[in-house]
C-alpha positions in Angstrom: -22.0 10.9 -47.9 -24.4 9.4 -45.4 -25.2 5.5 -46.3 -28.4 4.1 -45.2 -30.8 1.4 -45.4 -34.5 2.0 -45.2 -36.9 -0.7 -44.1 -40.3 -0.9 -45.2 -43.4 -3.3 -44.8 -44.3 -5.5 -47.7 -47.0 -7.9 -48.8 -46.4 -11.5 -48.9 -48.8 -13.6 -50.5 -52.8 -13.3 -50.7 -53.3 -13.4 -46.9 -52.0 -9.8 -46.5 -49.5 -11.0 -43.8 -47.0 -8.2 -43.7 -43.2 -9.0 -44.1 -40.4 -6.6 -43.4 -38.1 -5.8 -46.4 -35.0 -3.8 -47.2 -34.7 -1.5 -50.1 -31.6 -2.3 -52.0 -28.6 0.0 -51.2 -25.7 -1.9 -51.6 -24.4 -4.7 -54.0 -24.2 -7.6 -51.6 -27.0 -9.9 -51.1 -25.6 -10.6 -47.8 -27.2 -8.7 -44.8 -28.2 -8.8 -41.3 -31.2 -7.2 -39.9 -30.6 -4.5 -37.2 -33.3 -3.1 -34.8 -35.1 0.4 -35.5 -37.9 2.0 -33.7 -41.4 1.8 -33.7 -41.6 -1.6 -35.7 -39.1 -0.3 -38.2 -36.0 -2.0 -39.3 -32.6 -1.0 -40.3 -31.0 -3.8 -42.5 -27.3 -4.3 -43.3 -23.9 -5.7 -42.3 -21.6 -3.0 -41.5 -20.9 -0.9 -44.7 -22.5 -3.6 -47.0 -26.2 -3.9 -47.8 -28.7 -6.0 -49.4 -32.4 -7.2 -49.4 -33.3 -8.6 -46.0 -36.9 -10.5 -45.5 -38.2 -11.6 -42.5 -36.5 -9.4 -40.1 -36.7 -10.6 -36.2 -38.3 -8.5 -33.7 -36.3 -5.9 -32.2 -34.7 -6.7 -28.8 -36.8 -5.2 -26.4 -34.0 -3.8 -24.4 -33.1 -1.7 -27.1 -36.0 0.0 -26.9 -36.9 2.8 -24.0 -40.7 3.2 -23.6 -41.4 2.8 -27.3 -39.0 5.3 -28.4 -35.7 4.7 -30.2 -32.8 7.2 -29.6 -30.1 8.2 -32.1 -26.9 9.6 -30.6 -25.3 12.5 -31.3 -21.7 14.0 -30.5 -22.9 17.2 -28.9 -25.8 19.2 -27.5 -29.0 17.8 -27.6 -26.9 14.3 -27.5 -29.7 12.4 -28.7 -32.9 12.9 -31.1 -35.7 10.4 -31.3 -36.0 8.3 -34.2 -39.5 8.5 -35.8 -41.0 5.6 -37.4 -40.1 6.8 -41.1 -36.5 8.0 -40.0 -33.5 6.2 -41.6 -30.1 5.5 -39.9 -27.6 8.1 -40.4 -23.8 6.7 -40.3 -22.4 10.0 -41.5 -19.3 11.3 -39.4 -20.2 12.9 -36.2 -22.9 10.5 -35.3 -22.4 8.1 -32.3 -23.9 4.7 -32.4 -24.5 4.1 -28.5 -25.9 0.8 -28.7 -22.8 -1.1 -29.9 -20.1 1.1 -31.1 -19.8 1.3 -35.1 -22.6 -0.9 -35.8 -25.1 0.4 -38.3 -27.9 0.0 -35.4 -28.2 3.3 -34.1 -31.1 2.5 -31.9 -30.5 3.2 -28.1 -32.2 4.3 -25.0 -32.3 7.9 -24.1 -30.2 7.1 -21.1 -27.7 5.2 -23.2 -27.1 8.3 -25.3 -27.1 10.4 -22.3 -24.8 8.5 -20.2 -22.1 8.6 -23.0 -21.9 12.3 -22.2 -22.0 11.8 -18.2 -25.6 13.3 -18.2 -29.0 12.1 -17.1 -31.9 11.4 -19.4 -34.1 14.4 -19.2 -38.2 14.1 -19.2 -38.6 15.8 -22.5 -36.8 13.2 -24.7 -33.3 15.0 -24.3 -30.6 14.8 -22.0 -30.6 16.6 -18.6 -28.0 17.6 -16.2 -24.9 15.8 -15.0 -24.8 12.5 -13.5 -24.4 12.5 -9.8 -20.5 11.7 -9.8 -19.7 14.6 -12.4 -19.9 18.5 -12.3 -18.9 21.2 -14.5 -20.4 22.8 -17.5 -19.3 19.8 -19.9 -20.0 17.3 -16.8 -16.1 16.2 -17.1 -15.2 17.1 -13.7 -15.7 14.6 -10.4 -18.0 15.8 -8.2 -16.5 14.1 -5.3 -12.8 15.3 -4.5 -12.3 11.6 -3.6 -12.2 10.3 -7.1 -10.5 10.8 -10.3 -10.4 9.6 -13.9 -12.6 9.8 -16.9 -15.3 8.0 -15.2 -14.9 9.3 -11.7 -14.4 5.7 -10.4 -10.6 5.7 -9.5 -9.2 7.0 -5.9 -7.7 10.2 -5.8 -4.1 10.4 -4.3 -5.1 11.0 -0.8 -7.5 8.0 -0.7 -8.0 4.5 -0.7 -10.5 1.7 -0.4 -13.6 0.2 -2.4 -15.5 3.6 -1.8 -12.3 5.9 -1.6 -13.4 6.5 1.8 -10.0 5.8 3.7 -6.7 7.8 3.7 -3.9 6.5 1.9 -1.3 7.9 4.2 -1.8 7.1 8.2 -0.7 10.7 9.1 -4.1 12.2 8.0 -7.6 12.2 9.0 -11.0 13.7 8.1 -13.3 13.6 5.2 -10.7 15.3 2.9 -7.9 13.4 4.6 -6.3 17.0 5.3 -5.9 16.8 9.0 -3.4 15.4 10.8 -4.0 12.2 12.7 -3.1 12.0 16.4 0.5 11.8 16.9 1.0 14.2 13.7 1.8 18.0 13.7 3.2 20.2 11.1 1.8 21.8 7.9 2.2 18.5 6.0 1.7 16.4 9.1 5.2 15.1 8.9 6.4 15.7 12.3 5.8 13.7 15.4 3.9 15.6 18.3 5.7 13.9 20.9 9.5 14.3 20.9 9.8 10.6 22.2 8.7 9.1 18.9 10.2 9.0 15.3 9.5 7.2 12.2 7.1 7.5 9.2 4.3 6.4 11.5 5.7 8.3 14.7 5.4 4.6 16.2 9.3 4.2 17.1 9.3 5.2 20.7 12.9 6.1 22.6 13.5 6.1 25.9 16.1 8.1 27.6 18.9 6.2 29.3 20.6 8.2 31.9 24.3 8.0 31.6 26.8 6.1 34.1 29.9 4.0 34.4 29.6 0.2 34.3 31.9 -2.6 34.0 31.6 -4.2 30.5 32.2 -7.7 29.5 31.7 -10.9 31.5 32.9 -14.5 32.1 30.4 -16.6 30.3 31.2 -18.7 27.2 30.2 -16.3 24.8 30.9 -12.9 26.9 33.4 -10.4 25.6 36.8 -10.0 27.4 38.4 -8.6 29.6 35.9 -7.0 31.7 36.7 -3.2 31.7 35.1 0.2 32.9 33.2 2.1 30.5 31.6 5.6 31.0 28.5 5.9 28.8 27.0 9.4 28.4 23.1 9.7 28.6 21.3 8.7 25.0 18.1 7.6 24.0 17.3 3.9 22.8 14.2 2.5 21.1 11.7 0.9 23.4 11.4 -2.2 20.7 13.1 -4.0 18.1 12.5 -2.3 14.7 9.1 -4.3 13.6 8.0 -5.4 10.1 5.5 -2.5 9.9 8.1 0.0 10.7 10.4 -1.3 8.2 7.8 -1.5 5.6 7.3 2.1 5.6 10.8 2.7 4.5 10.6 0.3 1.9 7.5 2.0 0.5 9.3 5.2 0.7 12.3 4.0 -1.6 14.6 4.6 1.2 15.1 0.7 2.0 15.4 -2.4 0.4 13.4 -5.4 1.2 14.7 -8.2 3.6 16.2 -11.2 1.9 13.6 -13.6 2.9 10.5 -14.1 4.6 8.8 -10.6 3.2 5.2 -10.0 2.4 4.7 -7.3 0.0 1.5 -6.6 1.6 0.8 -6.4 5.4 -0.1 -9.8 6.9 -0.3 -10.9 10.6 3.6 -10.0 11.4 3.6 -6.5 11.3 4.4 -6.2 14.8 7.2 -8.7 14.8 10.7 -7.7 14.6 11.8 -7.5 11.1 14.4 -10.0 10.3 16.8 -11.2 7.3 18.1 -7.6 7.1 21.8 -7.2 6.7 23.9 -4.4 8.6 23.7 -2.1 6.0 20.0 -2.3 5.6 19.6 -1.5 9.3 22.0 1.3 9.1 19.7 2.5 6.2 16.7 2.2 8.0 18.0 4.1 11.1 19.2 7.1 9.0 15.7 7.1 7.3 14.0 7.4 10.9 16.4 10.0 11.8 18.5 7.8 14.4 21.6 5.4 14.3 22.5 2.1 15.4 23.6 1.9 19.3 27.3 1.3 19.9 28.0 -2.2 21.5 28.8 -0.3 25.0 25.5 1.5 24.7 23.6 -1.5 24.0 25.1 -3.6 26.7 24.7 -0.8 29.2 21.2 -0.4 28.5 20.6 -4.5 28.5 22.0 -4.6 32.0 19.8 -1.8 33.3 23.0 0.4 33.8 24.3 -2.2 36.6 27.4 -3.9 36.3 25.9 -7.1 38.1 23.0 -7.9 35.9 23.4 -10.8 33.8 20.2 -10.5 32.1 18.0 -7.5 31.3 15.4 -8.1 34.2 18.2 -9.1 36.7 19.7 -12.4 37.6 16.9 -14.8 37.8 17.3 -17.8 35.3 15.5 -17.2 31.7 12.3 -19.1 31.0 9.6 -18.8 28.4 7.6 -16.1 30.7 10.4 -13.8 30.4 11.9 -13.9 26.9 11.5 -15.6 23.3 14.5 -18.1 23.4 15.4 -21.6 23.5 12.9 -22.4 20.8 10.0 -21.6 23.2 7.8 -20.8 20.1 10.3 -21.8 17.3 9.7 -18.1 15.6 9.8 -14.7 16.2 6.8 -13.0 18.6 5.4 -9.6 18.3 7.6 -7.2 20.3 7.1 -6.6 24.0 5.3 -9.9 24.6 7.3 -10.6 27.5 6.9 -7.8 30.1 8.7 -9.9 32.9 11.8 -9.6 30.8 11.8 -5.8 30.5 14.6 -3.9 31.6 14.2 -1.4 34.6 13.4 1.4 32.1 11.1 -0.5 30.0 12.8 -1.7 27.3 11.3 -4.7 25.6 13.2 -8.0 24.2 16.8 -6.9 25.0 17.3 -10.7 25.3 15.7 -13.1 22.8 13.6 -12.8 20.0 16.2 -11.6 17.4 19.9 -10.8 17.4 20.4 -6.9 17.1 23.0 -5.3 14.9 25.0 -2.7 16.5 27.5 -0.2 15.1 30.6 -1.7 16.0 33.4 -3.9 14.0 33.8 -7.1 15.2 37.2 -7.5 17.6 37.9 -10.8 19.2 38.4 -9.0 22.8 37.9 -5.8 24.3 41.7 -5.0 24.7 42.0 -1.4 23.0 38.1 -0.6 23.0 37.1 2.8 23.9 36.0 3.5 27.2 33.7 6.5 26.4 30.7 4.3 25.2 31.5 5.1 21.6 31.3 2.3 18.7 34.6 0.9 17.9 35.2 1.3 14.3 38.3 0.6 12.1 39.4 2.5 9.1 39.1 0.8 6.6 35.9 -1.2 8.3 36.7 -4.8 9.5 35.0 -7.7 7.7 32.5 -8.3 10.7 30.0 -6.4 12.4 28.5 -7.1 16.2 25.2 -8.6 17.2 23.8 -8.6 20.7 21.2 -10.1 22.7 20.3 -13.5 21.5 17.4 -15.0 19.6 14.5 -17.4 19.7 16.6 -20.5 19.0 19.2 -19.6 21.3 20.0 -21.2 25.1 20.5 -19.3 28.3 24.0 -18.9 27.9 23.6 -16.8 24.3 21.0 -14.5 25.8 22.9 -13.0 28.6 23.2 -9.3 28.3 27.3 -9.8 28.1 26.9 -12.4 25.3 28.3 -11.3 21.7 27.9 -12.7 17.9 29.4 -11.5 14.8 28.4 -11.8 11.2 29.5 -10.4 7.5 27.7 -6.9 7.1 26.1 -8.4 3.9 24.5 -11.6 6.0 20.6 -11.5 7.0 19.2 -14.4 8.8 15.7 -14.9 10.2 17.2 -14.6 13.7 18.8 -10.9 13.1 17.4 -7.7 13.5 18.0 -4.5 15.1 17.0 -1.5 17.2 17.9 2.3 17.1 19.6 4.8 19.4 19.8 8.5 19.5 22.5 11.0 20.8 21.0 13.5 23.0 21.8 17.3 22.5 25.3 18.1 23.4 26.7 14.4 23.6 
């Protein structure tokens, strides 16, 4: 049964001044005055009603061009409240103004928007609001948006206006075209075979095989010096960067570094990733379809395939124009910041910036080491792994291409990162 309170005008005193009074419908004398339309008042407080005199004027914001509307739950969605109408609170009626309040007065637009429709010119609701479509206006007109209010970005999109592609592999208005550098039905293949990685941004350089003398006579060099024949292979041009490693973390294939990691990109995305242990480096390599280089491959590349090279660039003394070492800047720098320190093949930072994990187990000497360029691995694995190249904090003796370092495979430090290698078909 509908409960209602009808407001009517009354007389107060002999001066004929009109007051507003509520017909008593409930048993409570406590009541509030709620707005109506065309000067009428609906009086009541939730489901109890009583006499109400001197109702204040209706909030002008509740009235639309002099009309008051009652919202319905289906077509025609709204009806205008005539001056003598009562407020119907029966089941199925929607009070648009403030939910369950007895005040059912609203603007036409308020009623229509509840059903994702525009306000029509004839006092009824019209077609769908611009962001909706469908017979019931319950579909998003723009494929970039989803959600009940079509105000959330669809899976492919991001940004304040959902106008950016969430996946960097895609471009186009619908984010359904391959970005530059990507090919394939799902844009998941690198257009250039030299590149790998989620962003096709890890560049490999072919290293022509050869024989060289591995080891040296420096304080931290491997001994004894011995001949090694290294087959042709590929090495990544740069150390793996924070941004490249982030793609693996976001894909769920890598765990976060142990320290100094930002969950959102900041200004270090092109720095080498550090604070990763050997197992994390190996996991990333597998994610990228590559591997860690062997110690022999690493040294052969760092010496530009020459037995007489002490440093990647040759034998000139290291300085802060060639590499990040000896606390030149006291932290990592973006990869490839020192072109003068590149190898002859164009690989960057093979000396300084961060130490680089390689695949081998640590051995105190090279006695018994393989001479075919493969990784020297024990079964079961030894307690330590090898790092090469030196870091931003190390001096000239440590950044020699023949210098070695060892640490537990579970260790991660702010001076320790890695780069990748790939075998060539048939090798």
